[in-house]
C-alpha positions in Angstrom: 56.8 -10.2 36.9 59.3 -12.4 35.1 59.8 -16.0 36.0 62.3 -18.8 35.0 60.9 -20.7 32.1 59.4 -17.6 30.5 60.1 -17.3 26.8 61.0 -13.8 25.7 61.9 -12.2 22.4 65.4 -10.9 23.1 67.5 -8.5 21.0 70.9 -10.2 20.8 72.3 -7.4 18.6 74.5 -7.7 15.6 75.8 -11.1 14.6 79.2 -12.5 15.5 80.1 -15.8 13.7 78.5 -18.7 15.5 76.6 -16.6 18.2 72.9 -16.0 18.3 72.0 -12.6 16.8 69.1 -10.2 16.1 65.8 -10.6 17.9 64.9 -14.2 18.6 63.2 -16.2 21.4 65.1 -17.2 24.5 64.1 -19.0 27.7 64.8 -17.1 30.9 66.8 -19.1 33.5 67.5 -16.5 36.1 68.5 -14.7 38.2 66.7 -16.2 41.1 63.6 -14.2 42.2 65.5 -13.1 45.3 67.6 -10.7 43.3 64.5 -8.6 42.6 62.9 -7.1 39.5 65.5 -4.2 39.5 68.5 -6.5 38.9 69.8 -5.3 35.6 70.7 -8.6 33.9 68.9 -11.8 32.9 70.4 -15.2 32.2 68.8 -16.6 29.0 69.3 -19.5 26.7 68.5 -18.6 23.1 66.6 -20.8 20.6 67.5 -21.7 17.1 65.2 -23.3 14.5 68.2 -25.1 12.9 68.7 -28.7 14.0 72.4 -29.1 14.4 72.2 -32.6 15.7 74.1 -32.0 18.9 73.0 -33.5 22.2 73.1 -30.3 24.1 70.4 -28.7 22.0 67.0 -29.3 23.6 64.2 -29.7 21.1 61.0 -27.8 22.0 57.7 -28.3 20.1 55.8 -25.1 19.4 52.6 -24.5 21.3 50.3 -21.7 22.3 51.7 -21.8 25.8 55.4 -21.3 24.8 54.7 -18.9 21.9 57.2 -20.6 19.6 56.0 -20.8 16.0 58.2 -23.7 14.8 60.2 -26.6 16.3 63.0 -24.9 18.1 66.2 -25.9 19.9 67.4 -24.4 23.2 71.1 -23.8 22.7 72.4 -24.7 26.2 76.0 -23.9 25.2 74.9 -20.3 24.3 73.8 -19.3 27.9 74.0 -15.5 28.0 73.7 -12.7 30.5 71.8 -9.9 28.8 70.7 -6.5 30.0 67.1 -6.4 30.9 66.5 -3.7 28.3 67.3 -6.4 25.6 64.2 -8.3 26.6 61.6 -7.1 24.2 58.4 -8.9 25.1 57.2 -12.1 26.8 55.9 -14.6 24.3 55.0 -17.6 26.5 56.7 -20.1 28.8 58.1 -23.6 28.5 56.6 -26.3 30.7 58.3 -27.6 33.8 59.7 -30.7 32.1 61.3 -28.6 29.3 62.7 -26.1 31.8 64.2 -29.0 33.8 65.7 -30.5 30.6 67.3 -27.1 29.6 68.6 -26.4 33.1 70.0 -30.0 33.3 71.9 -29.5 30.1 73.3 -26.1 31.0 74.4 -27.6 34.4 76.1 -30.5 32.6 77.9 -28.2 30.2 79.1 -25.9 33.1 80.2 -28.7 35.4 83.9 -29.0 35.9 86.3 -29.8 38.7 87.3 -26.4 40.2 90.5 -27.8 41.4 91.7 -28.4 37.9 90.7 -25.0 36.5 
């Protein structure tokens, strides 16, 4: 069973400048459980270990619970839909507070006035 907040090692593939690449941890945001386990895609936010000093990166301390081995930053701007087959293994889960912080930042980055789009 997969759940929002789970941290997975995800294969992001070959690098493209500025995008997450290779196998790295990412936090699962969706889809909602109502889509079922057979839904072929997962919405994830990748982590980086590099502190870029931007407000939309959410700093997460490593812990046994989340499976991170170093201070990491959830890259809210890099929200991705990935095929379920790219999810290599579950390594842990972020706590509810960190999940809320990540979701809030993703929502902030995605908010726009649809009338002006």
